[in-house]
VMD Tcl script that draws the C-alpha trace (Angstrom):
set ca {
  {105.44 142.56 42.20}
  {108.29 140.98 43.26}
  {111.31 140.20 40.87}
  {112.25 136.72 40.77}
  {116.42 138.55 40.91}
  {115.14 140.01 44.39}
  {115.59 136.08 45.48}
  {118.10 135.27 43.52}
  {121.36 137.51 43.04}
  {119.74 140.31 44.34}
  {119.12 143.91 43.48}
  {121.56 146.61 42.93}
  {120.62 150.18 44.17}
  {122.87 153.29 44.48}
  {125.26 152.76 41.12}
  {125.89 149.38 42.53}
  {126.89 150.37 45.97}
  {123.99 148.31 47.92}
  {122.44 144.65 47.07}
  {118.79 144.08 47.97}
  {117.83 140.51 48.74}
  {114.74 138.67 50.26}
  {115.52 135.12 51.96}
  {113.61 132.14 50.41}
  {110.61 131.94 53.00}
  {110.05 135.49 52.30}
  {109.88 136.57 55.80}
  {113.18 138.63 55.83}
  {114.81 141.56 53.43}
  {118.49 142.20 53.66}
  {121.09 144.96 52.14}
  {124.22 143.57 51.82}
  {127.14 146.54 51.12}
  {129.84 146.54 48.45}
  {133.26 147.20 48.45}
  {133.93 150.90 46.87}
  {136.78 153.10 46.56}
  {135.04 155.54 48.87}
  {132.61 154.45 51.75}
  {128.81 155.03 50.59}
  {125.98 156.06 53.26}
  {123.18 154.42 52.71}
  {119.84 156.50 51.26}
  {116.96 155.70 53.22}
  {114.98 157.18 50.52}
  {116.58 155.01 48.03}
  {116.17 152.35 49.69}
  {112.12 153.32 50.77}
  {111.35 153.73 46.98}
  {113.13 150.43 45.59}
  {110.67 148.14 48.67}
  {107.61 149.74 47.73}
  {108.73 148.87 43.78}
  {109.12 145.32 45.23}
  {105.45 145.08 47.06}
  {107.53 144.54 50.27}
  {104.86 146.09 52.82}
  {104.85 144.44 56.15}
  {107.41 144.05 59.28}
  {109.34 146.99 57.69}
  {112.16 148.03 60.21}
  {112.05 151.62 61.59}
  {115.77 151.30 61.72}
  {117.51 148.81 59.72}
  {118.85 146.01 61.93}
  {122.72 144.82 62.15}
  {123.34 140.82 61.52}
  {126.39 138.98 62.35}
  {127.66 138.59 58.85}
  {127.45 142.46 58.50}
  {124.61 142.53 56.03}
  {121.21 144.77 57.41}
  {117.58 143.06 57.76}
  {115.05 146.03 56.64}
  {112.08 144.01 57.07}
  {111.48 140.64 59.10}
  {107.95 139.21 58.40}
  {106.23 137.46 61.25}
  {106.83 133.18 61.45}
  {104.19 131.19 61.55}
  {103.45 129.31 64.98}
  {103.73 125.13 63.77}
  {100.73 123.15 65.86}
  {102.01 120.74 68.43}
  {101.47 117.08 68.13}
  {99.25 115.18 69.95}
  {100.64 114.34 73.51}
  {99.78 112.47 76.23}
  {98.53 113.35 79.57}
  {98.43 110.59 82.21}
  {95.42 110.46 84.66}
  {97.54 107.71 87.20}
  {101.99 107.44 86.89}
  {102.64 103.96 85.51}
  {105.10 101.77 86.42}
  {107.26 101.58 83.09}
  {108.87 98.06 82.43}
  {111.23 96.74 80.10}
  {109.94 95.43 76.48}
  {108.01 92.01 78.17}
  {108.60 88.64 76.63}
  {105.24 86.69 76.52}
  {105.59 83.16 78.11}
  {101.90 82.01 76.69}
  {100.22 84.29 74.35}
  {96.66 82.64 75.85}
  {97.10 83.53 79.25}
  {97.62 87.28 80.78}
  {101.02 86.69 81.77}
  {104.32 88.08 80.99}
  {107.74 88.19 82.53}
  {109.18 91.67 82.62}
  {110.36 93.35 85.35}
  {109.53 96.69 86.98}
  {111.36 99.77 87.15}
  {108.83 101.44 89.48}
  {106.70 99.98 92.47}
  {103.55 98.38 91.65}
  {100.55 100.91 90.50}
  {97.16 99.65 91.78}
  {94.11 100.62 89.66}
  {90.66 99.81 89.96}
  {88.21 98.99 87.08}
  {86.97 102.39 85.19}
  {90.25 104.25 86.15}
  {90.88 107.11 83.46}
  {94.42 105.96 82.66}
  {95.46 108.46 79.97}
  {94.23 110.59 77.75}
  {95.61 111.95 73.95}
  {95.57 115.50 73.89}
  {94.55 116.58 70.29}
  {97.54 118.30 68.02}
  {97.28 122.23 67.39}
  {96.53 123.46 64.31}
  {99.30 126.36 64.72}
  {99.10 130.06 63.98}
  {99.43 131.45 60.73}
  {101.89 133.86 59.80}
  {102.95 137.08 57.23}
  {105.81 136.96 54.78}
  {107.03 140.78 54.03}
  {104.90 140.96 50.99}
  {101.73 140.40 53.19}
  {100.74 137.21 52.03}
  {99.77 134.96 54.86}
  {102.16 131.88 55.87}
  {100.05 128.84 56.85}
  {101.42 126.72 59.56}
  {102.12 123.24 59.67}
  {99.71 121.36 61.85}
  {100.63 118.98 64.48}
  {100.75 115.22 63.88}
  {98.30 112.79 65.22}
  {99.33 110.19 67.84}
  {98.66 106.83 67.06}
  {96.88 105.00 70.24}
  {98.67 101.86 70.63}
  {97.42 99.78 73.97}
  {98.00 96.66 75.90}
  {96.24 93.98 77.09}
  {93.40 94.93 80.58}
  {92.15 98.16 78.92}
  {89.45 99.92 77.24}
  {89.50 102.99 75.07}
  {86.74 105.76 74.17}
  {85.10 106.22 71.42}
  {86.72 109.12 70.10}
  {89.99 106.90 70.93}
  {91.35 109.36 73.12}
  {90.80 108.00 76.74}
  {91.88 104.80 78.06}
  {90.44 103.03 81.38}
  {91.32 100.26 83.31}
  {89.57 97.20 82.34}
  {90.01 95.11 85.26}
  {91.71 96.03 88.92}
  {95.34 95.26 88.40}
  {98.66 96.54 88.20}
  {98.63 99.49 85.15}
  {102.06 99.41 83.28}
  {103.77 101.05 80.47}
  {105.40 98.15 78.74}
  {107.30 99.06 74.98}
  {105.33 102.22 75.11}
  {101.45 100.74 75.69}
  {99.21 100.98 78.75}
  {98.21 97.70 80.31}
  {96.30 96.22 82.88}
  {97.71 93.06 84.12}
  {95.53 90.77 86.91}
  {98.85 88.59 87.48}
  {102.11 89.81 88.57}
  {104.89 87.40 88.97}
  {108.32 87.86 90.80}
  {110.83 85.16 89.58}
  {112.87 84.53 92.17}
  {113.35 85.47 95.89}
  {111.67 88.14 97.52}
  {114.42 90.81 98.21}
  {115.38 94.56 98.99}
  {115.32 94.90 95.05}
  {111.92 93.69 95.61}
  {110.64 95.01 98.81}
  {107.35 94.31 100.55}
  {104.19 93.66 97.50}
  {100.97 95.14 97.36}
  {98.75 93.96 94.70}
  {95.44 94.57 93.63}
  {95.27 92.05 91.08}
  {94.07 88.06 90.95}
  {96.82 86.76 91.29}
  {100.38 86.95 92.52}
  {102.83 84.68 92.08}
  {106.27 84.31 93.79}
  {108.87 81.58 92.49}
  {110.98 81.82 95.43}
  {111.03 82.78 98.91}
  {109.52 85.34 100.98}
  {112.59 85.61 103.78}
  {112.07 87.44 107.41}
  {110.99 90.98 107.57}
  {108.52 91.47 104.65}
  {104.69 92.07 103.67}
  {103.08 90.32 101.02}
  {99.40 91.27 100.39}
  {97.59 90.56 97.22}
  {93.75 91.18 96.98}
  {93.31 87.73 95.22}
  {94.91 84.58 95.11}
  {98.90 83.98 96.38}
  {101.34 81.33 95.14}
  {104.33 81.19 96.84}
  {107.13 78.54 95.22}
  {109.51 78.30 97.85}
  {108.93 78.92 102.15}
  {108.08 81.75 104.01}
  {110.50 82.84 107.25}
  {109.22 85.28 109.53}
  {106.94 87.50 107.17}
  {103.29 88.27 106.53}
  {101.91 87.37 103.63}
  {98.03 87.85 103.02}
  {95.49 87.20 100.33}
  {92.05 88.01 99.63}
  {91.61 84.56 98.09}
  {93.41 81.40 98.36}
  {97.19 81.11 99.52}
  {99.57 78.21 98.77}
  {102.76 78.12 100.17}
  {104.75 75.22 98.03}
  {107.73 74.97 100.70}
  {107.97 75.57 104.28}
  {105.96 77.71 107.10}
  {108.73 78.85 109.65}
  {109.14 81.42 112.87}
  {106.98 83.11 115.44}
  {106.82 85.68 113.65}
  {105.04 84.46 110.32}
  {101.55 85.26 109.57}
  {99.73 83.53 106.81}
  {96.03 85.33 106.48}
  {93.61 84.90 103.15}
  {90.28 84.83 103.28}
  {90.04 81.68 101.30}
  {91.81 78.50 101.55}
  {95.33 78.14 103.03}
  {97.73 75.04 101.65}
  {101.17 74.97 102.72}
  {103.51 72.00 102.80}
  {105.31 72.21 105.87}
  {105.14 74.63 109.09}
  {107.08 74.63 112.48}
  {108.31 76.96 115.34}
  {105.38 79.01 115.94}
  {103.54 80.57 112.62}
  {99.78 81.55 112.97}
  {97.40 80.96 110.22}
  {94.07 82.82 109.74}
  {92.20 81.07 106.75}
  {88.88 81.85 106.18}
  {88.45 78.56 104.30}
  {89.77 75.39 104.51}
  {93.72 74.56 105.80}
  {95.20 72.06 104.15}
  {98.86 70.64 105.31}
  {100.39 68.53 102.88}
  {102.96 66.85 105.66}
  {103.05 67.96 109.10}
  {103.09 71.45 111.30}
  {104.57 71.21 114.88}
  {104.03 73.95 117.55}
  {101.62 76.56 115.05}
  {99.04 78.22 115.81}
  {95.52 78.19 113.85}
  {92.29 79.93 113.13}
  {90.22 78.27 110.70}
  {86.61 78.91 109.45}
  {86.46 75.98 107.38}
  {88.07 72.05 107.55}
  {91.37 71.29 108.29}
  {93.32 68.69 106.33}
  {96.68 67.36 107.02}
  {97.95 65.05 104.03}
  {100.99 63.56 103.27}
  {102.66 62.61 106.85}
  {99.68 63.77 108.18}
  {101.10 65.28 111.68}
  {99.58 67.86 114.13}
  {102.28 68.43 117.16}
  {101.54 71.06 119.43}
  {99.77 74.49 119.18}
  {96.94 75.49 119.36}
  {93.98 75.76 116.97}
  {90.14 76.97 116.46}
  {88.84 75.02 113.70}
  {84.94 75.59 111.82}
  {84.79 72.51 110.45}
  {85.80 69.05 111.07}
  {89.76 67.75 111.29}
  {91.21 65.55 109.34}
  {94.81 64.09 110.41}
  {96.92 61.15 110.36}
  {98.50 61.68 113.60}
  {97.76 63.55 116.50}
  {100.11 64.65 118.85}
  {103.21 62.57 119.73}
  {104.42 59.72 122.09}
  {105.98 62.38 124.17}
  {102.43 63.47 125.28}
  {103.31 66.99 123.73}
  {100.29 69.14 124.11}
  {98.00 69.58 121.11}
  {94.87 71.27 121.46}
  {91.76 71.43 118.79}
  {88.65 73.96 119.34}
  {86.53 72.13 116.31}
  {83.48 73.59 115.18}
  {83.92 76.94 116.38}
  {83.22 79.74 113.74}
  {86.48 82.08 114.81}
  {84.28 84.85 114.62}
  {82.29 83.96 116.81}
  {84.69 82.64 119.25}
  {86.32 86.21 118.45}
  {83.41 87.91 120.01}
  {82.79 85.58 123.07}
  {86.51 85.99 124.04}
  {85.96 89.88 123.62}
  {82.51 89.82 125.70}
  {84.63 87.72 128.21}
  {87.16 90.28 128.93}
  {84.87 93.13 128.65}
  {82.69 91.63 131.16}
  {85.41 90.95 133.47}
  {86.65 94.42 133.46}
  {83.27 96.09 134.41}
  {82.29 93.17 137.09}
  {85.76 94.51 138.61}
  {85.01 98.40 138.41}
  {81.30 97.66 139.31}
  {82.70 95.45 142.58}
  {84.97 98.45 143.40}
  {82.24 100.96 143.38}
  {80.26 99.29 145.39}
  {83.27 98.75 147.74}
  {83.70 102.77 147.75}
  {80.34 103.52 148.27}
  {79.88 101.27 151.52}
  {83.38 102.40 152.77}
  {81.84 106.33 151.99}
  {78.48 105.45 153.72}
  {80.71 104.09 156.94}
  {82.45 107.21 157.08}
  {79.41 109.53 156.79}
  {77.58 107.37 159.58}
  {80.50 107.86 161.93}
  {81.34 111.34 161.06}
  {77.66 113.06 160.52}
  {78.28 116.59 160.39}
  {81.82 116.38 160.14}
  {82.01 114.37 157.10}
  {84.13 116.42 154.21}
  {82.46 117.85 151.15}
  {84.56 116.48 148.98}
  {83.92 113.16 150.00}
  {80.25 113.84 149.73}
  {80.35 114.72 146.75}
  {82.93 111.81 145.62}
  {79.84 109.34 147.20}
  {77.59 111.28 144.92}
  {79.91 110.26 141.76}
  {79.58 106.73 142.54}
  {76.23 106.29 143.07}
  {75.66 108.27 139.87}
  {78.00 105.63 138.37}
  {76.67 102.47 139.90}
  {73.35 101.62 138.00}
  {75.18 102.54 134.64}
  {78.19 99.84 135.65}
  {75.53 98.16 136.90}
  {73.51 97.58 133.36}
  {76.73 97.30 131.53}
  {77.27 94.24 133.76}
  {74.10 92.77 133.03}
  {74.01 93.40 129.14}
  {77.49 91.89 129.11}
  {76.12 88.78 131.10}
  {73.45 88.48 128.59}
  {75.37 88.82 125.65}
  {77.68 86.05 126.98}
  {75.43 83.61 127.60}
  {73.89 84.06 124.52}
  {77.43 83.58 122.41}
  {77.94 80.58 124.77}
  {74.59 78.78 123.52}
  {75.46 79.44 119.76}
  {78.90 77.94 120.80}
  {77.02 74.61 122.41}
  {74.92 74.30 119.58}
  {78.32 73.84 117.21}
  {78.91 70.24 117.93}
  {78.30 68.58 114.85}
  {81.95 68.95 113.64}
  {84.45 65.78 114.44}
  {88.18 64.97 114.77}
  {89.20 61.85 112.42}
  {92.53 60.48 113.07}
  {93.45 57.84 110.89}
  {96.65 57.01 112.48}
  {97.10 57.25 116.10}
  {96.10 60.27 118.84}
  {98.47 60.34 121.21}
  {98.01 61.50 125.22}
  {98.76 65.01 125.47}
  {96.17 65.82 122.82}
  {92.79 68.22 123.93}
  {90.09 68.51 121.79}
  {87.14 70.76 122.58}
  {83.66 70.68 120.70}
  {80.84 73.02 121.14}
  {81.43 73.95 125.23}
  {82.92 70.64 125.77}
  {86.44 69.03 126.43}
  {88.30 65.88 126.37}
  {92.06 65.44 127.75}
  {93.22 62.51 125.81}
  {95.19 60.44 128.34}
  {95.87 57.10 126.05}
  {96.71 56.15 122.38}
  {93.82 55.28 119.97}
  {94.12 54.23 116.74}
  {91.99 54.92 113.16}
  {89.41 56.71 115.18}
  {86.55 59.48 115.43}
  {86.77 61.80 118.29}
  {83.37 63.77 118.21}
  {80.15 64.82 120.79}
  {77.35 62.90 121.60}
  {74.43 64.65 122.06}
  {72.72 62.24 124.37}
  {75.50 62.48 126.99}
  {76.61 65.67 126.30}
  {80.12 64.45 126.39}
  {83.03 64.10 124.00}
  {83.42 60.35 123.00}
  {85.63 58.26 120.77}
  {84.70 55.29 119.08}
  {86.59 53.42 115.80}
  {86.25 54.53 112.19}
  {84.10 52.53 109.76}
  {85.83 51.53 106.80}
  {84.17 53.98 104.68}
  {85.83 56.97 106.94}
  {89.17 55.15 106.62}
  {88.76 55.77 102.56}
  {88.36 59.45 103.46}
  {92.24 59.52 103.46}
  {93.53 57.89 100.52}
}
mol new
graphics top color blue
foreach p $ca { graphics top sphere $p radius 0.5 }
foreach p [lrange $ca 0 end-1] q [lrange $ca 1 end] { graphics top cylinder $p $q radius 0.2 }
display resetview
């Protein structure tokens, strides 16, 4: 049994020339030499006996080890390995954000700046997990006693919105599709993303997988903005690509030949000019005017406010509602109404393929005719390589003919579909000017005289496009 003196002042031996001490943690036994008139050597046997008397049985060193303070370590225990605290294992590297400032606690919208690019995650994705703390490994002191380790601490899991936690509180999953961020140390998935100002090089191109992307400023030249859901742009768009899986709203002007607006839902803009292209799966809503633009619209086209459509070309699945179509300068403004863009696109592709294969077939027939004439004239002197070429042409001709016939049938079928799409009309609440061109189904009408408050429609009986005056009820549609 170790004496208390061993841990305090120490135990003298060899007539006080040496002192034996133990560390408070019982993991180290040291020997200190005292100053004497004549040097005294350490008596190993005396030391061994004293160690045995004090119950020091573990970690005895075969040779004393010198320490930096001049003392000697003669026994060293095994320190415990304390447990590790629980830790976070990231399965998806998030974008880290500064502490968010909640604008509206009732809405899933925060105002913060990402310190990295947007990290999109799908609903159900495992984002992170908490690895449990470890208990540690016990040690043994110089008296042979076990020294228990300190177990690791459990990490408290804090989460933000848009995530779910497993029953064991260890795993965090995305509860929705959106952007994954760590805000103030809390994982969250946000269905909305907002840019407080203009898109610039510090923001860069945006690809967001959530429900709504809001840009409060403008999108200048050369950027690409994409969102799986809705996009709202507070100011203008200039020669950039904007793609929305839902509705697209631009509250400013849309300008430039390189500008492309594309949405599966409705597209709503304030003003368009100088060649932008718009593709809308739903309606196209213009709140002022559009000058020299291109449009591919699955639904209807509404030109409100000034309601002016000047120049350009539009293919529209539904009807058109506009105040003025064209100008008194007779700028050509072309509308293809009642045309489902997908069918129109297929028809255009089939027509292109048909033209290509018809040219190939004509070339094959021409070559066969030429080679047959040469063979007849030359008889046995007809070269073998030309005979082989003639055989190839004759083999290719039936295939080309079948291809041309098949494409002709497809083109005729699509043409019939297009001819049946004649129920839509163009409603002009102000003036339609000469230079305007309206196609409905397979019929086309070139406007040669001004008309006011009229409806351009397809007449089934005459199979022509006619113009009639609006009814009072129809006039009220624009108010």
